[in-house]
N, C-alpha and C positions, 0 to 999 in steps of 0.2 A: 563776583556777580556771574561770570561765565560758568563757574563751577556750580552755582546754584541752579542756573538754567539747565545745564546738562543733567544735574541730579533730578530736577523736576521731570525732564523729558524721559530719563531712565525709569523713574517711578511710574510715569504714565504708560510707558510701553509694557512694563511688567504687569500693570493693572489690566491692560488690554489682553495680554496673554492669559492672565488668570481667568478673564471672563470668556475667552474663546471656548466654544463648546468642544468637548472631546469626542472623537469619532465613536459612534455607537458600535459595540461589538455584537457580532452574530453568535449563533449557538456554537458550543464546542463540539467538534466532530472527531471522534476517535476512529481512525481508519487504518487498515492494513498497509504496510510499507509499500507494497506493489501498486497501491492506488495513488501514490503521491502526485505524479505529474498530472494525471487526469483530474484528480480531485482539486488540485490548485486551479486548474483551468475552469472547472465547474464553479468554484467559489468566486473566481473573478467574474465569470459571466453573470452569476447571481447578483454580485455587488454592482455590476454595470447597469442592472435594472433598477437600481435605487434602494436595494436591500442592504442591511448590515452584513458585512463580509463575515462568513463563518470563521471561527478560529479552528485551525486544523492541527491535529496531533497524530503523528504516524509512528507505528511500531509493529512488531509481530502481533498477529491476532491473539496469540496465546498471552502475551504480556498485557495487551489491552483488556482482554477478558478478565484477567486476574485483577487489574486495577478496578474494573467495574465491580467485581465481586467484593473487593475490599472497601467499596463505598465511594469510589470516584464519581463525581457528578458530571454529566455531559448531556448533550442533546441527542446525538446520534452515534451509533456504533455500526461500522462497516467491517465485516469479517471476510477473510479470504477463504473461509470454508464454513460449512454448515455446522460442523461439530462444535466449534468454539461459540458460535451463536446459540447453539443448543445449551451449552454450559451456562451462558449468561441468562438464557430464558429460564432455566431451572432455578436460578438464584432469585427469580422474581423481579429482575431489574428492567425487563422490557415492557413497554406500554402495550396495552391490549390492541390487537388488530393493526399493529404497525410494522410487522415483519414482512419483508418482500424480497424476492430475488432481484438483484440489481443488474449484474453482468456475469459473463463467463470468461474463461481464459484457456490457454493451451500451455503445454510444458515443452521446453526445448533444451537441447544440449548446445552450449555455447563454447567458443574458443576466442582468444584474443584476435582482434581484427586483422592483424598482420599475418596470422597463421592461415594459410590458404589450403592446408591439407584437407583431404576428404576421405571418409571411411564410413563403413556401416556401423550402426549402433552396437552390433554384436562384437565388434573389434575394440570396444572402448577400453577394456582392461589392458590390452596389448599397447594401445596408443598412450595410455596413462604412463606406463613405465614406472619411474620413481616419483612421478608427480602426484598431485592430489586433485580430487574431484570436489570442487566447491559447491556447496548446497546449504540451504537453511537446515537448522537442527531437525532431523527426522523424527525426534521423539516429542517435539512440542510445536513446531511451526508448520502451518499447512503446506507451504511450498516444499518443505523437506519431507513431509509425510507423503505427498503426492509423488515426489521423486523416488522415494523408497518403493512405493507401490509399483511405479512404472519400471524401475530397474529390476524389481523382483519378478514382475510379469514377463520380462524378457530374459529371465535367467541370468541377470548380471549382478544382482545385489551381493550375493555371497562372494563374488569375484572382486568386487570393488569396495566393500564395506570397510576394509582395513586401510583404504586410501582416501577416506572422506575428510575434507576440511569443513567442519561443521560451523555454520555462522549463525548469529543471533537472529537474523532475518534475511530475506531474499535479496535485499539491496546490498547487504554486506557481501554476500556470495557473488553477486554481480560485480562488485568493485574488485574483489580478489582476482577475477579473471581479467577485467579491464586493465588492471595494473600489472598483469603478467605474473602474479604471485601464485596462480594456479593455472594449469594448461587448459582445463575444461571445467565447466560448471553446468548445473541444472537449475534453470530459472523459468519464470513465466515468459511467454512470448512477448508480452508488453514490456517487460524489463529489457529484453534484448533490443527491442525497437527504440527504447529511450536512451540507450548507451552506445555512442559511436565507437567506443573502444572494444566492442565485441562483435562477433558475427555468429549467425546461427549455423551450426554444423548439421543438426537434424532435429526434426520435430517428433516427439514421442506419439505413438498411436493413441488416439482418443480412448480406446478401450483398454489401454494398459494401466489406467488409474481411474479413481472415482472422478465423476464430472467435477470440474473446477467451477463452482458457483460462489458468487459473492452476495451474501444476504445483507440487507440494511434494516435497521430497526431504530425506532425512537425509544429512548430510555425514560423510565418513570421520573428520573431526576431532572428532566428537561423543564425549563421554565419559559413560559410564554409560548406564543404561536410560531416563532421563527423556525424551530427545529422541524416541526411538521411541514411547514411551507417549503423548507429546503429539501426535505426528504421527497416531497411531491415533485419538486423540480428535477431532482436526480432521476426520478423514474419517468419523467415526461419525455416526449420525443426530442425536445431540445437538449435535455440532459443526456439522453441516450446517444445522441449524435456526437456529443463531446467525448463520451467514452469510446465510441467507435473510432474517432479520430486518433485515439491513443492505442488502438489495437484490440480493445475488448470486444467480445461478442455479446449478442443479446441473450438475456436470461431465458 
């Protein structure tokens, strides 16, 4: 008898679980790796207002752009540079009149937090010694391309290019320095701010590389109004305040 009662209770609980509504998912957002912390906070703020929380996917802008070109369906794309957004636009994947500049960033040279040495950028090759300079892939990833531009502008690229530890995205380069696997790295200022295991040694002059702008656009594959609503939120004063809290500049 007791077994029958327990069985009935178990069946009733399972039936209740099956009837429970599943949380509604928001739009899929493909965003550059360097946006991770700020975009998670923005998604939380959007969900706190009663909206379905966006599903966030982070990778190098180059990898995300290739996914979109290959037919990946998503609501929004946030690129770490204009070139990869241009590539997606040429493929016809961007919805009309939806592209806008979202935020800006700066480029910095970092070292492990416990390394308190100070030197001028011009002495980087000497300070590297037998070590490697961590940075995102300069042939594909925006952060790496900006880094190569900045180092080239300062006459340093030819002196350090044989000592590069190339990473698949800027967060991997950041981790290499934080773990002490590379003595120095070139990352975005926002990355350095997010990682207590590193410190900023120097900030590259703004005119040593192209302006670092992050464009956002809605994709034609987006379904329903949620993607456009979240895009508008990111561009709103409330959304911009979230990005500013994580070190991004206004577009």
